[in-house]
N, C-alpha and C positions, 0 to 999 in steps of 0.2 A: 402677742402672746396668744390670742384667738387664734392667729395663723399658724404659730407652729403648734397648736393642740391640735387644729385641722390637720395637719400633714402627719402628726403621730397616728390618728387614727384612721386616717387614710391607710398607713403601713399597715395598722392593723387588721382593718379589712382586708387588703389582699393579701397577708400571711394568712389569713383565715380563710380566705375563699380558695387558695391555693393549694391547702391540704385538703386532700381528697379527691381531688379533681383529675388528677393524672397528668398535670403539667410537668414540665422538667423540674419545675421549681417545688412541686407537691413534697412535703416533709416524709409523707409514707413510702415514698420511693428511697430505697438505699442504693448508692453507686459505689461499688467497689473498683478500683484503681485509679489511673490518672485523668482524670475528666476534666476538662475545660469547661466550667462555668460562668464563665464570664458573660455570656448571652441568655438571657433567662428565658427565651422560648426555644434555645437550640444549645444542648447539652452535645460536646464532641469528645469521645474517649480517644486517648492516645496510649501508644505501647500495646502489648498484644494482652488478650485474655480479659479484659477489663469485662463488668457484666454489671446490670442492675436488677434489685429483686423488690417485689413488692406485693402486697395480697390486693385482691380486689372483689366485690361483689356483683351479682348478675351472672349470665349466661355469656356473654360474649364479650371481647376485648380486641381492640384494633391497635395498631401501634404507626404513628404519625412520621414516616421518614421523608424528609426534603428531596432525596433524589436516590437514583437505583442504588441497590445495597443485597449483599448476602449476608443471612445471618441464621443465628441457632436460638430456638426459645426451648422453654418447659415449663409446663402447665402443672400443678399441683405435684412436683416431684418428679413427672413421670419422664420418660424417653426423650432425647433431644431431638427436635425436629429441625430439619435444614431447609430454607427455602432461598432462593437464588434471583435475583434482579427483580426485586420487589421495590414499590416505590409508593408514595401517597399513604392512602389510611390502608396498612396490610390487615389483612383480617387472620388473627390467630388460632381462630376458633369458627372454621368451616361447619364444623359440627357443633352446636351450641351445646353448652355444659348444663348439667343441672344446675338448677337454680341454688345459692347458697355462697359460701365464701370460698375463694380460691386465690393460688399463689403462681407467680409468673415470676421466671428469670428469662433475661434476654442476655447473649453476647453475640457480637458481630466477629464475621472471619475474617481473619489477619491471612496476609501473605505478605512473606519477608519482613514482618514487622510493621506493617501500615495495613490500613484497611481497605478490602475489596469493595471500591464503591464508595458510596457519600454515607459515613457513619454519622450521621446528625440526628440524635434522638428529639424529638419535637413534642411528645406527649402520649399520652395513651387515651383512645375514645372508649367510653364505657357505655353502658345501657342506661336508658333513662333512669334516672334517680339511683343510679349505682354509683359506688365512691370504692376509692382505695382506702386499705388499711394497713399499718405499718406492720412488719414480719422483723422480729428480732433477728440482730446479725450475730452470727457467733462471736463469743469474746477474745478470741484471739485473731491475729492474722501474720501469715508468713509471706514474704516477700522473695521471688526468685528473679535474680539479675542474670541475663546472659545473652545468648546469641540464638541462631535458629534451632538449636537443639531445643533451648528452653522456649522458643514459640511453639515449638510441636510440628516443623517443618518435616515433610514428609510423612507424616503420619495421617489417619483416616481423619480427623476431625479439628486438625491444628492444633491451637491452644487449648482446646477441651481434652485432646488423647497426650496431651503432654505432660510429665512427669510433674510439674509444678501444682498443674489443674489437678491430677489425681492424687498429690499428696494432701493438698487441702481439702477435698473433699473426704477425704481417708480419715484425715485427723478433726474433722469436723471445724474446720478454720476457713476465716476467708482469706482469699489469694489472690496475689498479684504477680505478673509477668513481664518485669521491667526489662524486656528482651528485645531485639531487633535482628531480623536476619542479617548474616554477613557483617555483622558489627564485631570490632576488637574491644580489647580493652584500651588500647592506646590508638589515640588519632593518629593516622598516617598522610604523610603528603599525597599520596595516590587515591585520597578519598574514602579511606576507611573509616564509619562511624566508632570514635571510641569512646566506650561508656565511662571510662573516667571522668571524663569531660560532661557527656550526657545525663549519667545517673540523676543531678538534682535539676533536670529540666522537665517542665511539664510534657512537652513534645521532642522526640528523640533528633526528628531534623531539623531543628529551630533553636538558634542562641538564646532566645528569650520567647517566654517569660521563664523564670525559676518556678519548680514547683514549689508550693506549701507544705511543707511536712507536718505542720498544724494541722492538715486534712484528717491524717490518721497516722499511729504509729504502729509499727511492726512489733511483732512479738520475736521473730528469727527472722533472718536474709540468707539465702542462698544464692553463691555468687559461683556462675561456670562460666569462665573466661579465659582466652587462651588459643581457642581453637584456629582460630583465623588468623592471629597475628604473624604467625611464622609467614605466612604468605604474604605478607606486606611487611617485611624485612625487620621487623620490630627485634633488635638486640635482646639478650638476657638481660643485661643491666639494665634497659629501660624498663624492660617488663617488670621487674622485681619492685624499682622504684615507684613505678606506677600501681602498680598491685597495692604495694604497702599506703601509698596514698588513698586509693578506692577503699582500702578498709577504713583508715582515717573519716573519709567522707562519709561512709555507711554508719558508723558509730557517733558522729557529729547528728547527723540525720533522726538516728533513733538510739537514744543514749542506753536504752535496756535491755536491747534485743541480743540474742544471742546470733553469732555470724557463724556460716559454715563456707569454707575456703574449698570448693569440690576441685580435686585432681581433673583435670579434663580426660575425657576418654579416650583420646588418642596419645594422653600422658604427654601434650607438650607442654613445656614451662612447670612441669611439675616441680622440679627443683626450687626454682624462683617461687612460686605460690607458697610453698611450704615455709621457705625462707620468710617471705612476708607475714605470714602469721606469726612466726616466732618473734619476728621484729615488733609486732602489735603485742604479743606476750610480753615481751621483754618491757616494753614500754607501761605494763601495769594493766593492759587490758586482757585480763582473764576469759572473756567470753568469746574469744576468738578461736575457730576450731577448725584445724585442717582434716578434710576427709578423701583419704585415699579410695581410690574405685577399681583398682586392678580385680580382674576376673570377673567383674559385674556382668559386661556384655558379653556376648560369642556372635560370630557371624552369621548364626540364624535371629540376632535381634535387631540387626541393621538393616536398612533399605540400600543405603550403599556403604562407602568406608568412611563416613562421618556421621550420618546421622541415624540415630535409633528408630526403628518402625515399632508400630503400637506394642509390641510385645517387648520390646526396648525398653520403651517409657514405664511399663508396668513391672518389668523388671527393678529399673532405677526407684523406682516408688517403693517397692518392696524393701529395699537394702536402705532408702534413704528415711522414709518416714519414722522407722524407730529411731534414728539416731537424731532427727528433728524433736521427735515428742520427748525423748527424756531430756532434752534440756528445756523445753517449754513448760 
């Protein structure tokens, strides 16, 4: 009995020590997106656009990174600062701040759905006597599922200038981008990553482990898939069946969410996407919606024949945000 009590007291002491100290297990740090938290000293984000938020006291803050990484950070809601090829104790306040309370948000830069460098968060270094403090997260969360367009490929800040990030910020919601550059809906023999199979996973490039959807619940999910499947020979019949199954997967993961299936901006598989939504509606799921996108983008909004540029993502956000907001 004494041994059990000692173990319990030790656990309480460790938890108390972690809160406020800036370590990965610090309860005052809020992690948004799919983060691997299986190692207490090193948290790893997967998929695009994952970020963390916290408050801290004092005048300086450093970020402990295991190896070289590119990242964005914002202090006190200010403009995002981009730094490259940094490692170790990364100084985020080269000019010390005024003494007092501050907020911090950090997001690692993505390239084609994976992280550029070693995206391993090993904690914060604060001033002597300083602590973190919790910043209340928004009550709503929107998840965006897709390929390189949802990642924000070819935009100025990748995930941070993609329509999903823009919409989340505009609607005052937490946001995730469960997206990978080059992804298809259907996994193909020639190696296209299929999000029908990968959506339930922690890591888009690993078969295990599954993601625990108990970690957060999305209030809305936006799916934008099908742009890449044509190039990998996916038939319309297979695409429609797989899209219907993905909608079932999303509903099982998020029982209360509004689910939006976007017509791809290239109009590929539009008929099959709409049919998949109709099938789910006919099965009794009334909170699945097809979103036509004809006329949203012009050549001025594109960086190539597939990817929207910064202005294109703003246009998408302008069109899509009110549709999502009406269903939240």
